[in-house]
N, C-alpha and C positions, 0 to 999 in steps of 0.2 A: 765409665769409673765407677770404682768400688768405693762407698762412702765409709769415711771412718767415724767414729763417735766424737764428737766434740771435746776438745783438752781442756783440763781445769783451768780456770781462771787465774789461778796463781801458782808460781812454783817458788821452792826455795833453794833453786841452783842460780848461783851470783856469777854474772858475766862479767868477763874481762874490764877493766875500766875503760879501754879503748872502744870496746863494743858496745857498753853503756852509753859513752858519750856521744858515739856515733849515732844510735838509736835515739837520743834526745835530741840530737841537732836535726834529724829526720822529723821529728814531731814538732819542732819548731818550726823548720821549712815548712811543713804541711800546715800548719796553723796561718803563717803568714799567705802562702797560696792562697788558701780558701778565704782569708778576710782580705784579701787584695781587691776585691769590687764586687759589685750585685750582679754579677754574670755568672751565676752560680755554674752555667756549664763550662765555662772558659776557666773557673778554677777547678773543675774538677779534671780537666784535660790537662792542667798544672799539677795538680796532683799525682796523676797516672805517671805523668812523665818523671816526676820525683820518685816515686816508687821504683821505677823501673832501672833508675839509676843505682839504687841502693838496696832495694829489699827483694826483687823479684825479675825474673827473665821478661815477662809480659804482665800488663793489667788490663783489664777490661772494665768498665763502668757502665752499668745497667739502670735505668731509672724506670721508675714504675709512672705510668701515664694510661689514664681511661682504663680500658679493659684490658690492656696489654702492657708489655714490656720495651722500651726503647734500648737499642745498644747506642749509647752516646759516643764511647770511644774505646779504640783497641790501641795499645800503646805496646810496641816490642823493642827489645834491645836491637833487633835486625830489622830494619824497615821494610825488607823485602817481604819478610813474613804479614807485617803489619798491611802492607798493599792488597794483599789477598783477602783482606776482611774489609768490607767497606761498613763503615758504622752508620747510623743515622735510621736503618730499618727497624719497622716493629716485629717483635716475637709475640708468639702467641701467650696469652694469658697463663699467670701460674697456678688456677685454681685446681685445674685437673691434672698437673703433670707430676711426674715421680722424678723429674730431675732435681738434682741438689739445689741448684739454684731457685727452683719454684720452692721447696721446701723452706729455705732461708727467706726467701719473699713472703711466705707465709707466717712465719714468726719462729721459726728454728734459730739456734744462735750459729755461731761460726762453723762450717763443716769444712773437713778437708775430705778431698776426694784423690785417689791414688789409681793409676791404671785406665785405660781406656777401654770400654767393653762395646758390644754391639748398640747400636742405635735400635730404638722401638719405633718402627712405623706408625704406630698408633698414638705417640708422643710426641708431637711436632716440636715441643721446646728440648725435649730431651734429644731430638735427631740435631736441633741448631746447636745444642752444646757439645755434642760429640763432634760435631763438624769443626766448631770452634777450637776445640783440643786438640784435633789431627792436624789443624792448619799451625797451630801454635807449636806444637810437638811437645804439648804438655806430659810429663809425668806425674807430677802433683799439682793439684789447684787447692787452693785456700778460698773460701768464699765467706764474705761478712757482710752483714745487713748495715743500710745506711738508714737507721731507724730513730723515730722522734716519737715521744709519747706512744709508745707501744705500736707505732705504726712504722712499717717497714716503705719507705719511698725508693728505694732502689738497694743496689749490692755492688760492691767492689769485689773481683775476683783477681787472686794473686797467683800467677801461673811461673812454676819452676819446671826446666826440662831434664836435669840432672837426676837421675833416680837415686842416688845417695844423698841427695840434698833437700830432704823434708823438711817442713816447716817446723820447729822448735816451738815449745811453749810460750818462750816469752816473745817470739815472733809473731805467733798467734796472737797474743796479748796486745803486741804494737798495732798488729793489722785491725782488730777489734776496734781498739781506741780510735785509728785513722778512720773506719767506717762510721763511728759514732761522730766525729768532728765533720766528717763531710754530711752526714745527714743534718746534723745542725745548721750547715752553710746552704745544704739545697733547701731546706725550711724556710731558713731566714729570708732566702731571696724570692722564694714563693709568696711569703707573707708579704713582703715589700711590693711585688708585682700585683698582688690583691690589692693592697691597699692605695696603691697609685692610680690603679685603674677604678676603685671605687672614688677615689677623691677627683679624678678627672670627670667621672660622668656626675657626680655631684657638682662640681661647676658647671659643666655644659647644661644641666638641667636648670640651674638657675638663671642662664643666659635667654635672650628672646627667640621668639620665633619670627622671622623675617616673612614670612610667605603672605601675609596680608598686604605687603607693600609692592605686589607686583607689578605696580605701573612705573617701578623705579628699578634701574639697574643698581642693585646692591650687593655687595660680596662682603662677608664679616667672617671671622674665624678665631677661636681662641686655642692656643696653643699651651699645654703646660709646660713648666721648667722640668728638666731630667734630673735636675741634682737631688730633688726630694720628691716625697710622695704626700704631697701636702694641696688643698685647693688655697687660692690665694684670692685677692680682693681685685683683680682686673675685671673690667664690663663695659659692654656697649650697650646703647639701644638705638632703635628706630620706630617711630609710630605716629599715625596722623592725628591732627588737631581737627576740631571742629569746622575750621574755617579752610581745611582742605589743605594746609601746610602741613609741612613734616618735622619732626623733632629729629636729628640725628645727635648722639651723645655717645661720649666715652669718657673712662675715669678709671681710678685705681684708689681703693681704700688700703689704708696703712695696715699692712701685716700680711702674713702668709701662712693662715693657718685657717681652722674651720670658724672661729669667730668672725675672721675677716670676710669670707665667702658670707655668711650670714649677714653681716652688716652690708655687704654690698648687695644683696636681696633686699634689703630694707630701703636702702637708699635708691636703688633704681626703681622701686614701686612709690616712693613718695615722690620722686621726679614725676613719674607719668601722671599721677593725682595731680600734683600742684600743676603742671604745664598744661593738662586738659582743662584743669576747670578755672583757671585763674584769666588766661589770655594774655599774660605780659609777654614782653620781649624776652629774649634770651638772659638779659643781665638781670631783670626782675624775678625770672624762675629761679635764678641761681640764687638772688639773696633770701628768697623764700625759702628754698632748699637750706640754705646755711642756717637760718634761723630755727626752721623745724629740726634739723638733724641735732643741732645744739640743745635744743629745748626738749626733746622727746626722745632721744636716744643715747647709747654711749658710745657712738662713732667719733671719733677724734678729729684727725685729719684727712680729708680726701683732696685729691685733684681730679679736676675735671672740666670738658669743654662741651657746651651745650650750643647747638646750632638749629636755626630753623630756616627751612627750605622751603622758597615758592618756587612755584613753576609756572608763570604766566603762559597762556597762550600766544602772546606775542612779546618780545622783547626777551632780553637775557634770563637765565634763571640765576637766582641770587640767594645768598646765606646771610643771616645776621647771627652773630657767634659772640660768644663770651668765654673767656678762658680764667680757669682758677688754678693756675699755678700748674697747669698741667703742658706738656710738650706741643709746639704750635702744629696746627693741620699743615697738611703738604697739599698742593695744589699742582698736578703736573699736566702739562698741555702736549696734544699730539705731536708738536714740533720738538719736543724735547725740552721746554723751557721748565723751570719749576719755579715753585715760589713757596716760602714758608709764610702762614698767616699769623702776623707778629704786629699787627698794628696795635700801638700804645693804648688807645681808647677799648679794646677788647680784652686789656690783662689787666690781672687785680690776683691777690695772693690766693693761697689754697683754704677750701673750704675748713672751717673749726677754727680759723685764726681769731675772726671778730665779727659777728653777724650785722654789725653795724657800718663796714667797709662799703664805701662807693664803688659800684662796679659798672661798666659801661659795655655798650653793644657797638661792634664793628660790623661794617655791611662789606660784601664779596660779591662782585659778579662772577660767574662762572662760565667762561667760553665754552662754547660747543665741542664735545669731545673730550673734555678735561676732566680730569679724575681727581675728586677730593679723597684725601686719606686722612681718616683719624686713627692714632694708633696709641700704646703705652709704652713705657719707658724700655720694657724686655726687649722691644723689636731693635732698638739703636745702642742702648748702654751695653759697655764691657767693662770688667774689672780693670782699674789703673789705666782706662784711657778717658781722654777728655770727650765730653758730650758733643763737641762741635763736630769732631771726626764722624762720630755716629751719623748726626745729621746731614754732614756731607757725603757719607757714603749713600745714605738713604735716598738723597737727591740724585746720586749718580745711578742708581739702580732704577728708579721710578722713570728716571727721563728715558733708559734705555727700552723701559716696559710699557711705556705710555699709549702705544698704540696698539698692544696686544688687549685680546679679550678681558673683560674685566675677573675672571674666575682665574686666568692665565696669569694678569698682572698680579692680583692677590697671591696665588700659591707660588710664582717665581720669586716675587719680592721675599716671602718669608724664607723661602729656602736660601737665598743668596745673601739675606742678612742673617742667616742662622749661623751661629759660632758658638756650639755648645749648649745655647739657650739656658743661661744661668740664671732667668726670671721669667715669668709667665708673661705673656704676650698676648693682647687683643688687638684686633684689627677692623676697621669697619671703612669700606670704600665706595664712593658713590660714582658711576660713570654719566656724565652729561652728555644727552643726545645729540 
């Protein structure tokens, strides 16, 4: 195709009112399509469908990735033509190509190409573009960049087949506007994905390494909510005490931001120091933690369960536990029976309410083969649903999975209880031999 110089950015030609209104509607619909979610690729596909219905015979979306270009989608008024082009493949990088698409990606403005000329075997991207135009029957193509902060993230190619229907100046300006909006949407989605990944990695870095407890069958997992790119205050921990017993703990610091994650790290470290040094039972550790938390930190409210596991050579394993306003631990036996640990003597209000509150320790025997599950509220709570239904659902799934290997129990339980992941989830499971 022969390239034509880019058009002027403005024009004094007045459009008929109905044409101007139609183009404004297209811009409005495109903005809604691009803002309808954080999945930028699906938003760009919706944009291509809108364009094909109102502005062009076909629309091609290419995005820059690594050292190449990925053809995200090819949308055509004629579905048969589109079926001949399989999107998703990578095209050669634009650095050394003379193709119009490459020049746009290197910084050129909107470019019109007209007429199909012979491909250049030495230019793979130009060959790929020639094949695209031939398959789409293109007579005229308009390529506009998806650019943000002087960086081209990709390009939109608008194709027309009729020789007598070139893109006029207003249409070129409209296409350039669509490219700019698409670039902003793509950039926002990538920034969100990066922020979410960074937040999750920060959260995971604050959680403990359980490899030092190889003598126990433990399985833990933290899963971030999908509705936001924020770290949260959900946490779990497990560590040995000098007497050979093991502390298992789980909790939730109020908040869903970086400050909550920092407070979570502070709280977990304080718990370790207090439990290791004091020799107290779980209720005593919880009282100490409450007092130190309110005296030395800005942490406001925390729910938590602290359990001390003893594993005698003879007799059943046992846990002593105390609960500060947290959801009750679950005990699932191999025969399908389940039990929530709700003994009154082990329950007290959340941390941060009153450090002088009395707290008690309850004791529970762990039957052979049973699974003890500690979890945060994101596992069971759903907007508008009574918490009792969530606990019932948890017991049903845990009963069905009680005989599975512990890693399978954890993963399947998370999968079955997942329903949109409205909140962060932390789980810690122990399997009794």
